[in-house]
C-alpha positions as CSV (number, residue, x, y, z in Angstrom):
1,M,52.1,83.0,5.2
2,I,51.7,79.3,5.1
3,G,53.6,77.8,2.3
4,E,54.1,74.2,1.5
5,D,56.8,73.6,4.0
6,S,55.2,75.5,6.8
7,G,52.1,73.5,6.4
8,S,54.1,70.3,7.0
9,Q,54.2,70.7,10.7
10,P,50.9,70.3,12.6
11,G,51.6,72.9,15.2
12,P,54.1,74.3,17.7
13,H,56.3,72.5,20.1
14,P,54.2,71.1,23.0
15,G,56.1,73.4,25.4
16,G,54.8,76.4,23.7
17,L,51.3,75.1,23.1
18,L,49.6,77.0,26.0
19,A,51.0,80.3,24.8
20,V,49.8,79.6,21.3
21,L,46.4,78.7,22.5
22,K,46.1,81.8,24.6
23,R,47.1,83.9,21.7
24,G,44.8,82.0,19.4
25,A,41.9,82.3,21.8
26,A,42.5,86.1,22.1
27,M,42.7,86.5,18.3
28,S,39.6,84.3,17.8
29,A,37.8,86.4,20.4
30,A,38.6,89.6,18.6
31,G,37.5,88.1,15.2
32,V,34.4,86.5,16.5
33,A,33.4,89.6,18.5
34,S,33.6,91.7,15.3
35,V,31.6,89.1,13.3
36,Q,28.9,89.0,15.9
37,I,28.6,92.7,16.1
38,I,28.4,93.0,12.4
39,A,25.8,90.2,12.2
40,L,23.7,91.8,14.9
41,V,23.7,95.2,13.2
42,Q,23.0,93.6,9.8
43,T,20.1,91.6,11.3
44,L,18.6,94.7,13.0
45,V,18.9,96.9,9.9
46,L,17.5,94.3,7.5
47,A,14.6,93.6,9.9
48,H,13.5,97.2,9.3
49,L,14.1,97.1,5.6
50,L,12.6,93.6,4.7
51,S,9.5,91.9,5.8
52,P,9.4,88.5,7.7
53,S,8.1,87.0,4.4
54,E,11.0,88.2,2.4
55,V,13.5,86.9,4.9
56,G,11.6,83.7,4.9
57,I,11.9,83.3,1.2
58,F,15.6,83.7,1.4
59,A,15.8,81.1,4.2
60,A,13.8,78.7,2.1
61,G,15.7,79.3,-1.1
62,T,19.1,78.8,0.4
63,V,18.2,75.8,2.6
64,L,19.7,73.2,0.3
65,T,22.7,75.4,-0.5
66,T,23.8,75.4,3.1
67,F,23.0,71.7,3.4
68,V,25.3,70.5,0.5
69,V,28.2,72.7,1.6
70,V,29.2,69.9,4.0
71,F,30.0,67.6,1.1
72,S,32.3,70.1,-0.6
73,H,34.1,71.7,2.3
74,S,34.2,70.7,5.9
75,S,34.9,67.0,6.4
76,L,38.0,66.4,4.3
77,S,39.5,69.7,5.5
78,H,39.3,68.3,9.1
79,A,41.2,65.2,7.9
80,L,43.8,67.5,6.4
81,I,44.2,69.3,9.7
82,Q,44.7,66.1,11.6
83,R,47.2,64.7,9.0
84,R,50.8,64.1,10.1
85,D,52.6,63.4,6.9
86,D,52.4,63.9,3.1
87,I,50.9,67.3,3.7
88,A,51.6,68.7,0.2
89,D,50.0,65.8,-1.5
90,A,47.2,65.6,1.0
91,A,46.4,69.3,0.4
92,E,46.4,68.8,-3.3
93,T,44.2,65.8,-3.0
94,V,41.6,67.6,-0.8
95,F,41.6,70.6,-3.1
96,W,40.7,68.7,-6.3
97,A,38.2,66.4,-4.5
98,T,36.3,69.4,-2.9
99,L,36.4,71.4,-6.1
100,V,34.9,68.6,-8.2
101,S,32.3,67.8,-5.6
102,G,31.5,71.5,-5.3
103,A,30.9,71.9,-9.1
104,L,28.8,68.8,-9.3
105,L,26.6,69.8,-6.3
106,A,26.2,73.3,-7.7
107,A,24.9,71.8,-10.9
108,L,22.6,69.5,-9.0
109,L,21.1,72.4,-7.0
110,L,20.5,74.4,-10.1
111,V,18.6,71.5,-11.7
112,T,16.5,70.7,-8.6
113,A,15.7,74.3,-7.6
114,P,12.1,74.1,-8.9
115,V,11.4,71.4,-6.3
116,L,11.7,74.0,-3.6
117,S,9.0,76.1,-5.2
118,T,6.6,73.2,-4.9
119,V,7.6,72.4,-1.3
120,F,7.1,75.9,-0.1
121,N,4.3,76.8,-2.6
122,N,6.2,79.9,-3.7
123,S,7.8,80.3,-7.1
124,Q,10.3,82.9,-5.9
125,V,11.8,80.3,-3.5
126,G,12.9,78.2,-6.5
127,Q,14.3,81.3,-8.3
128,V,16.4,82.2,-5.2
129,A,17.6,78.5,-5.0
130,A,18.7,78.5,-8.6
131,V,20.6,81.8,-8.4
132,S,22.3,80.8,-5.1
133,S,23.6,77.4,-6.3
134,G,26.9,78.9,-7.5
135,T,27.9,79.7,-3.9
136,V,28.6,76.0,-3.3
137,L,31.4,76.0,-5.8
138,L,32.9,79.2,-4.4
139,T,32.7,77.8,-0.9
140,S,34.6,74.6,-2.0
141,L,37.6,76.8,-2.9
142,M,38.1,77.7,0.8
143,A,38.5,74.2,2.1
144,V,42.3,73.8,1.8
145,P,43.4,77.4,2.6
146,D,41.2,77.3,5.7
147,A,42.6,73.9,6.8
148,M,46.2,75.0,6.2
149,M,45.8,78.1,8.4
150,Q,44.1,76.2,11.2
151,R,46.5,73.2,11.3
152,A,49.5,75.6,11.6
153,F,47.7,77.7,14.3
154,Q,47.4,80.7,12.0
155,F,44.4,82.5,13.4
156,K,44.1,85.0,10.6
157,R,40.9,83.4,9.5
158,R,39.2,84.5,12.7
159,I,40.5,88.1,12.6
160,I,40.3,88.8,8.9
161,V,38.4,86.3,6.8
162,D,35.4,85.9,9.0
163,P,34.9,89.7,9.5
164,V,35.3,90.2,5.7
165,N,32.5,87.6,5.2
166,A,30.2,89.3,7.7
167,A,30.9,92.8,6.6
168,S,30.5,92.1,2.8
169,F,27.2,90.4,3.4
170,A,26.0,93.3,5.6
171,I,27.1,96.1,3.3
172,V,25.8,94.6,0.1
173,S,22.5,93.3,1.4
174,I,21.7,96.5,3.4
175,T,22.6,98.8,0.5
176,L,20.4,96.8,-2.0
177,A,17.6,96.3,0.4
178,A,17.5,100.1,1.1
179,T,17.1,100.7,-2.7
180,G,14.2,98.2,-3.0
181,F,15.8,94.9,-4.2
182,G,13.9,92.9,-1.6
183,V,15.0,89.3,-1.1
184,W,17.6,89.6,-3.9
185,S,19.6,92.0,-1.7
186,M,20.3,89.0,0.6
187,V,21.2,86.8,-2.4
188,A,23.7,89.4,-3.6
189,G,25.1,89.8,-0.1
190,Y,25.5,86.0,0.1
191,Y,27.6,86.0,-3.1
192,A,29.7,88.9,-2.0
193,A,30.4,87.3,1.3
194,V,31.5,84.0,-0.1
195,T,33.6,85.5,-2.9
196,L,35.5,87.9,-0.8
197,S,36.0,85.3,1.9
198,A,37.6,82.9,-0.7
199,V,39.9,85.7,-1.9
200,A,41.0,86.6,1.6
201,A,41.6,82.9,2.6
202,W,43.8,82.3,-0.4
203,W,45.7,85.5,0.1
204,L,46.3,84.9,3.8
205,S,47.1,81.2,3.7
206,G,49.8,81.4,1.0
207,W,48.8,77.9,-0.2
208,R,48.6,77.3,-3.9
209,P,47.6,74.2,-5.9
210,L,50.0,72.2,-8.1
211,R,52.6,72.0,-5.3
212,G,51.8,68.4,-4.7
213,R,50.1,65.5,-6.4
214,F,46.6,64.2,-6.3
215,R,46.9,60.6,-5.0
216,F,43.9,58.3,-4.8
217,R,45.4,56.3,-1.9
218,L,45.7,59.5,0.1
219,W,42.1,60.4,-0.7
220,R,41.0,57.1,0.7
221,E,43.0,57.5,3.9
222,L,41.6,61.0,4.3
223,A,38.1,59.8,3.6
224,V,38.3,57.2,6.3
225,F,38.9,59.9,8.9
226,A,36.4,62.3,7.3
227,F,33.6,59.9,6.8
228,P,32.3,59.9,10.4
229,L,32.5,63.7,10.4
230,L,30.7,63.8,7.1
231,I,27.9,61.8,8.6
232,E,27.7,64.1,11.6
233,S,27.7,67.2,9.4
234,T,25.2,65.7,7.0
235,V,22.7,64.8,9.7
236,D,23.1,68.1,11.4
237,R,22.4,70.0,8.2
238,A,19.6,67.6,7.3
239,I,18.0,68.4,10.6
240,E,18.3,72.1,9.9
241,T,16.9,71.6,6.4
242,A,14.0,69.7,7.8
243,E,13.4,72.4,10.4
244,V,13.1,75.1,7.7
245,A,10.9,72.9,5.6
246,L,8.6,72.1,8.5
247,V,8.3,75.7,9.7
248,G,7.8,77.0,6.2
249,H,5.3,74.3,5.2
250,R,3.4,73.8,8.5
251,L,3.3,77.4,9.5
252,Q,3.9,80.2,6.9
253,T,6.6,82.2,5.2
254,S,6.4,85.0,7.7
255,A,6.9,82.5,10.5
256,L,9.9,81.2,8.6
257,G,11.3,84.7,8.5
258,N,10.8,85.0,12.3
259,Y,12.4,81.6,12.6
260,R,15.5,82.6,10.7
261,N,16.1,85.8,12.5
262,G,15.2,84.3,15.9
263,R,17.6,81.4,15.4
264,R,20.4,83.8,14.3
265,L,19.9,86.0,17.3
266,A,19.7,83.0,19.7
267,F,22.9,81.6,18.3
268,L,24.9,84.9,18.5
269,P,26.2,84.5,22.1
270,V,26.3,80.8,21.8
271,M,28.4,80.6,18.6
272,A,30.6,83.5,19.7
273,I,31.7,81.4,22.7
274,V,31.8,78.1,21.0
275,Q,33.7,79.3,17.9
276,I,36.4,81.0,20.0
277,C,37.1,77.8,21.9
278,S,36.5,75.1,19.3
279,Y,38.7,76.7,16.7
280,V,41.7,76.2,18.9
281,L,40.6,73.0,20.7
282,F,40.8,70.6,17.9
283,P,44.4,71.3,16.9
284,A,45.3,71.5,20.6
285,F,43.7,68.2,21.6
286,S,45.3,66.6,18.6
287,Q,48.7,67.7,20.0
288,I,48.2,66.5,23.6
289,S,46.0,63.4,23.1
290,G,49.0,61.2,23.4
291,E,49.6,62.4,27.0
292,P,46.6,61.1,29.0
293,E,47.0,63.3,32.1
294,R,47.6,66.4,30.1
295,F,44.7,65.6,27.8
296,R,42.4,65.0,30.8
297,R,43.3,68.3,32.4
298,G,43.0,70.2,29.1
299,F,39.5,68.7,28.6
300,L,38.3,69.7,32.0
301,T,39.7,73.2,31.7
302,A,38.1,73.8,28.3
303,L,34.8,72.4,29.5
304,R,34.9,74.5,32.7
305,W,35.5,77.8,30.9
306,M,33.1,77.0,28.1
307,W,30.4,76.2,30.7
308,L,31.0,79.3,32.8
309,A,30.5,81.4,29.7
310,I,27.5,79.6,28.1
311,V,25.3,79.0,31.2
312,P,24.7,82.6,32.2
313,A,24.3,83.7,28.5
314,S,21.7,81.0,27.9
315,A,19.9,81.6,31.2
316,L,19.7,85.3,30.5
317,L,18.3,84.7,27.0
318,A,15.6,82.6,28.5
319,V,14.1,85.5,30.4
320,I,14.8,88.6,28.4
321,G,15.0,87.3,24.8
322,E,11.5,88.3,23.7
323,P,11.6,91.9,25.1
324,V,15.0,92.5,23.6
325,V,14.0,91.3,20.1
326,V,10.8,93.4,20.2
327,L,12.6,96.5,21.3
328,L,15.3,96.1,18.6
329,L,13.5,94.7,15.6
330,G,9.9,95.8,16.2
331,H,6.6,94.1,17.1
332,Q,6.3,92.3,13.8
333,W,9.3,90.2,14.9
334,R,7.8,89.1,18.3
335,G,7.8,85.5,17.1
336,A,11.5,85.7,16.7
337,G,11.7,86.8,20.4
338,V,9.6,83.9,21.5
339,L,11.9,81.5,19.6
340,V,15.0,83.1,21.2
341,E,13.7,82.4,24.7
342,A,12.6,78.9,23.9
343,M,16.0,78.1,22.4
344,A,17.9,78.9,25.5
345,G,18.7,75.3,26.1
346,V,20.4,75.0,22.8
347,G,23.5,76.8,24.1
348,L,24.0,74.4,26.9
349,G,23.8,71.4,24.5
350,F,26.1,73.0,22.0
351,A,28.7,73.8,24.6
352,L,28.9,70.1,25.6
353,M,28.8,69.0,22.0
354,S,31.6,71.4,21.0
355,V,34.1,70.4,23.7
356,C,33.3,66.7,23.5
357,A,33.4,66.5,19.7
358,E,36.8,68.3,19.5
359,A,38.2,66.0,22.1
360,L,37.0,62.9,20.2
361,K,38.4,64.2,17.0
362,G,41.7,65.2,18.6
363,A,42.0,61.7,20.1
364,G,41.5,60.1,16.7
365,R,38.1,58.7,17.6
366,P,35.8,60.7,15.3
367,H,33.5,57.7,14.7
368,L,32.2,58.1,18.2
369,I,30.7,61.4,17.2
370,N,28.1,59.5,15.2
371,W,26.4,58.5,18.4
372,M,25.9,62.2,19.1
373,T,24.7,62.6,15.6
374,G,22.3,59.7,16.0
375,V,20.7,61.1,19.1
376,G,20.2,64.5,17.4
377,A,18.7,62.8,14.4
378,V,16.2,60.7,16.3
379,T,15.1,63.4,18.7
380,A,15.0,66.8,16.8
381,I,12.5,66.2,14.1
382,P,10.1,64.0,16.2
383,L,10.1,66.7,18.9
384,I,9.5,69.4,16.4
385,L,6.6,67.5,14.8
386,L,5.2,67.0,18.3
387,L,5.5,70.6,19.4
388,I,5.1,72.6,16.2
389,P,1.3,73.0,16.9
390,H,2.5,75.4,19.6
391,G,4.2,77.6,16.9
392,L,7.7,78.9,17.2
393,L,7.6,78.4,21.0
394,G,7.2,74.6,20.4
395,V,10.0,74.6,17.7
396,G,12.4,76.4,20.1
397,L,11.6,74.0,23.0
398,A,12.1,71.0,20.7
399,L,15.5,72.3,19.6
400,S,16.5,72.9,23.2
401,M,15.6,69.4,24.3
402,S,17.3,67.8,21.4
403,A,20.5,69.8,21.8
404,A,20.6,69.0,25.6
405,L,20.2,65.2,25.0
406,T,22.9,65.3,22.2
407,G,25.3,67.2,24.5
408,L,24.8,64.7,27.3
409,T,25.5,61.9,24.9
410,G,28.7,63.6,23.9
411,L,29.7,63.9,27.5
412,V,29.3,60.2,28.2
413,L,31.3,59.3,25.1
414,A,34.1,61.8,25.8
415,R,34.4,60.8,29.5
416,S,35.4,57.2,28.6
417,V,38.0,58.5,26.0
418,V,39.5,61.3,28.0
419,G,39.4,59.5,31.4
420,V,37.5,62.0,33.6
421,S,35.4,60.8,36.5
422,R,31.7,61.5,37.2
423,S,32.6,63.5,40.3
424,E,34.9,65.8,38.3
425,L,32.1,66.4,35.7
426,T,29.6,67.1,38.5
427,R,31.9,69.6,40.2
428,C,32.5,71.3,36.8
429,L,28.9,71.5,35.5
430,I,26.3,71.5,38.4
431,P,27.3,74.7,40.3
432,P,27.0,77.1,37.3
433,L,23.7,75.4,36.4
434,L,22.3,76.1,39.9
435,A,23.5,79.7,39.9
436,G,22.1,80.3,36.4
437,L,18.7,78.9,37.4
438,C,18.5,81.1,40.6
439,A,19.4,84.2,38.6
440,A,16.9,83.4,35.8
441,V,14.1,82.8,38.3
442,V,14.7,86.2,40.1
443,V,15.1,88.2,36.9
444,G,12.3,86.4,35.1
445,L,9.8,87.2,37.9
446,L,11.0,90.8,37.9
447,E,10.6,91.1,34.1
448,H,7.2,89.4,33.7
449,G,5.7,90.6,37.0
450,V,6.9,94.2,37.3
451,L,9.0,95.8,34.6
452,H,7.6,94.5,31.3
453,A,10.6,96.0,29.3
454,G,9.2,94.9,26.0
455,D,6.1,97.1,26.4
456,Q,8.1,100.2,27.0
457,G,9.6,102.6,24.4
458,V,12.9,101.6,22.9
459,A,15.3,103.7,25.0
460,P,13.6,103.1,28.4
461,G,13.0,99.5,27.5
462,L,16.6,98.9,26.7
463,G,17.6,100.7,29.9
464,L,15.5,98.2,31.9
465,V,17.0,95.3,30.0
466,A,20.5,96.6,30.9
467,L,19.6,96.8,34.6
468,E,18.1,93.3,34.4
469,T,21.4,92.0,32.8
470,I,23.5,93.6,35.5
471,G,21.2,92.2,38.2
472,F,21.3,88.7,36.6
473,L,25.1,88.7,36.5
474,G,25.4,89.9,40.1
475,I,23.1,87.1,41.3
476,F,24.8,84.5,39.2
477,V,28.3,85.3,40.6
478,L,27.0,85.6,44.2
479,V,25.2,82.3,44.2
480,L,28.2,80.6,42.4
481,Q,30.6,82.0,45.0
482,V,28.5,80.7,47.9
483,I,27.9,77.2,46.6
484,S,31.2,76.6,44.9
485,P,34.1,78.9,45.7
486,T,36.5,76.7,43.8
487,T,34.6,77.3,40.6
488,T,34.9,81.1,40.9
489,A,38.6,81.0,42.0
490,P,39.9,80.8,38.4
491,L,37.8,83.9,37.5
492,W,39.2,86.0,40.3
493,S,42.7,84.7,39.5
494,A,42.3,85.8,35.9
495,L,41.0,89.2,36.9
496,R,43.9,89.8,39.3
497,R,46.4,88.9,36.6
498,R,44.9,91.7,34.5
């Protein structure tokens, strides 16, 4: 449990940091794996119980709810994680600030819900928005407990809170959808997930309010650190909100349903890898940023492992995403499969963004993240507007290009702060990219020219996909071993230690 005193220390002694991070990564992996499995099962089951239009209505109705959460949760909690002193008062200050902002934003969403009905030309969208507004207040309650667990390297959130969130949404939404509640089954699941997550976070963290004092001076200090992160989060969520509005308005509600499920499926492998690493990277980089050489080595190690995981996952999605979605969800969700393949580049961009952003925050330079945010803001929406005439394929390509440009911007920024050379980055990033490209070309030609797994029955089709996956991984590792043995050496070393 993290009480007031235990939260006063930002983390373990540097000598034991590596062991803590390994344990944290393992615990995060277990938690994230369970969340992704639950999310996948929930998506597959609901796809057979609800129509693309019903899923699209939920996506449209909750678009502003997910947008305003950044104002009531994430930014100040990051400032609390990075805080070195006055922890009890800082936690109290963050708690009341986020609670008040959460209540005000929930009321604002309730009042403005009818606007969404007009935007999406669907009265039920506004009803969903009004009913869902209360989740913002519930989410604000988790800000401090989450931050106190993370700053003390308590990884219970990953192995308990996140799975509770995913399981409660899945159980409630699937049960109600099976009994005919339609889109309201997802709204009820949303409330169940947020409520149970808040209860679990408070129980596990051990933190309670009224152990410190709200101090306006502290709020200003925390806000100075949090403001650049708030801008980043706000712009990111604004882009997502605009994506939903454009897809729902320029295409149709069923396309928005395909967009939501396709986006979720495309992000499953990406976010599984990114969340495992980023959850431990920020507190870790905060600990070692004062030691330049250690910071540089840690950054390169994190980037190398993240890249080795993301590149093959993204390249594989680019060639088998559509047949997998069609086999698992059905032909009415083919648009989601097209989006999954087109969004393959998003994973690469997010990997770079994640490591670089955590390094910049850990080094106390969060304002530099705004350059990444700016690149994302000026590229994503214009690219979507340019390519949306091509449907969900165009939307996915636009998101991939924007994410890649944003990730490269982060790499340039982090390089100057961390002190890594261009040659080090080249040796780290280029060999896996070449190996992934070679494997994708071979498997892509095999799928589209010979096998056509998506046109088969479910069992034989998935069997072909499994064979393609094995072949892809074999080609990837073989090519990587040939062109860069030093890149694969840590892999073989890790396997031998097991």
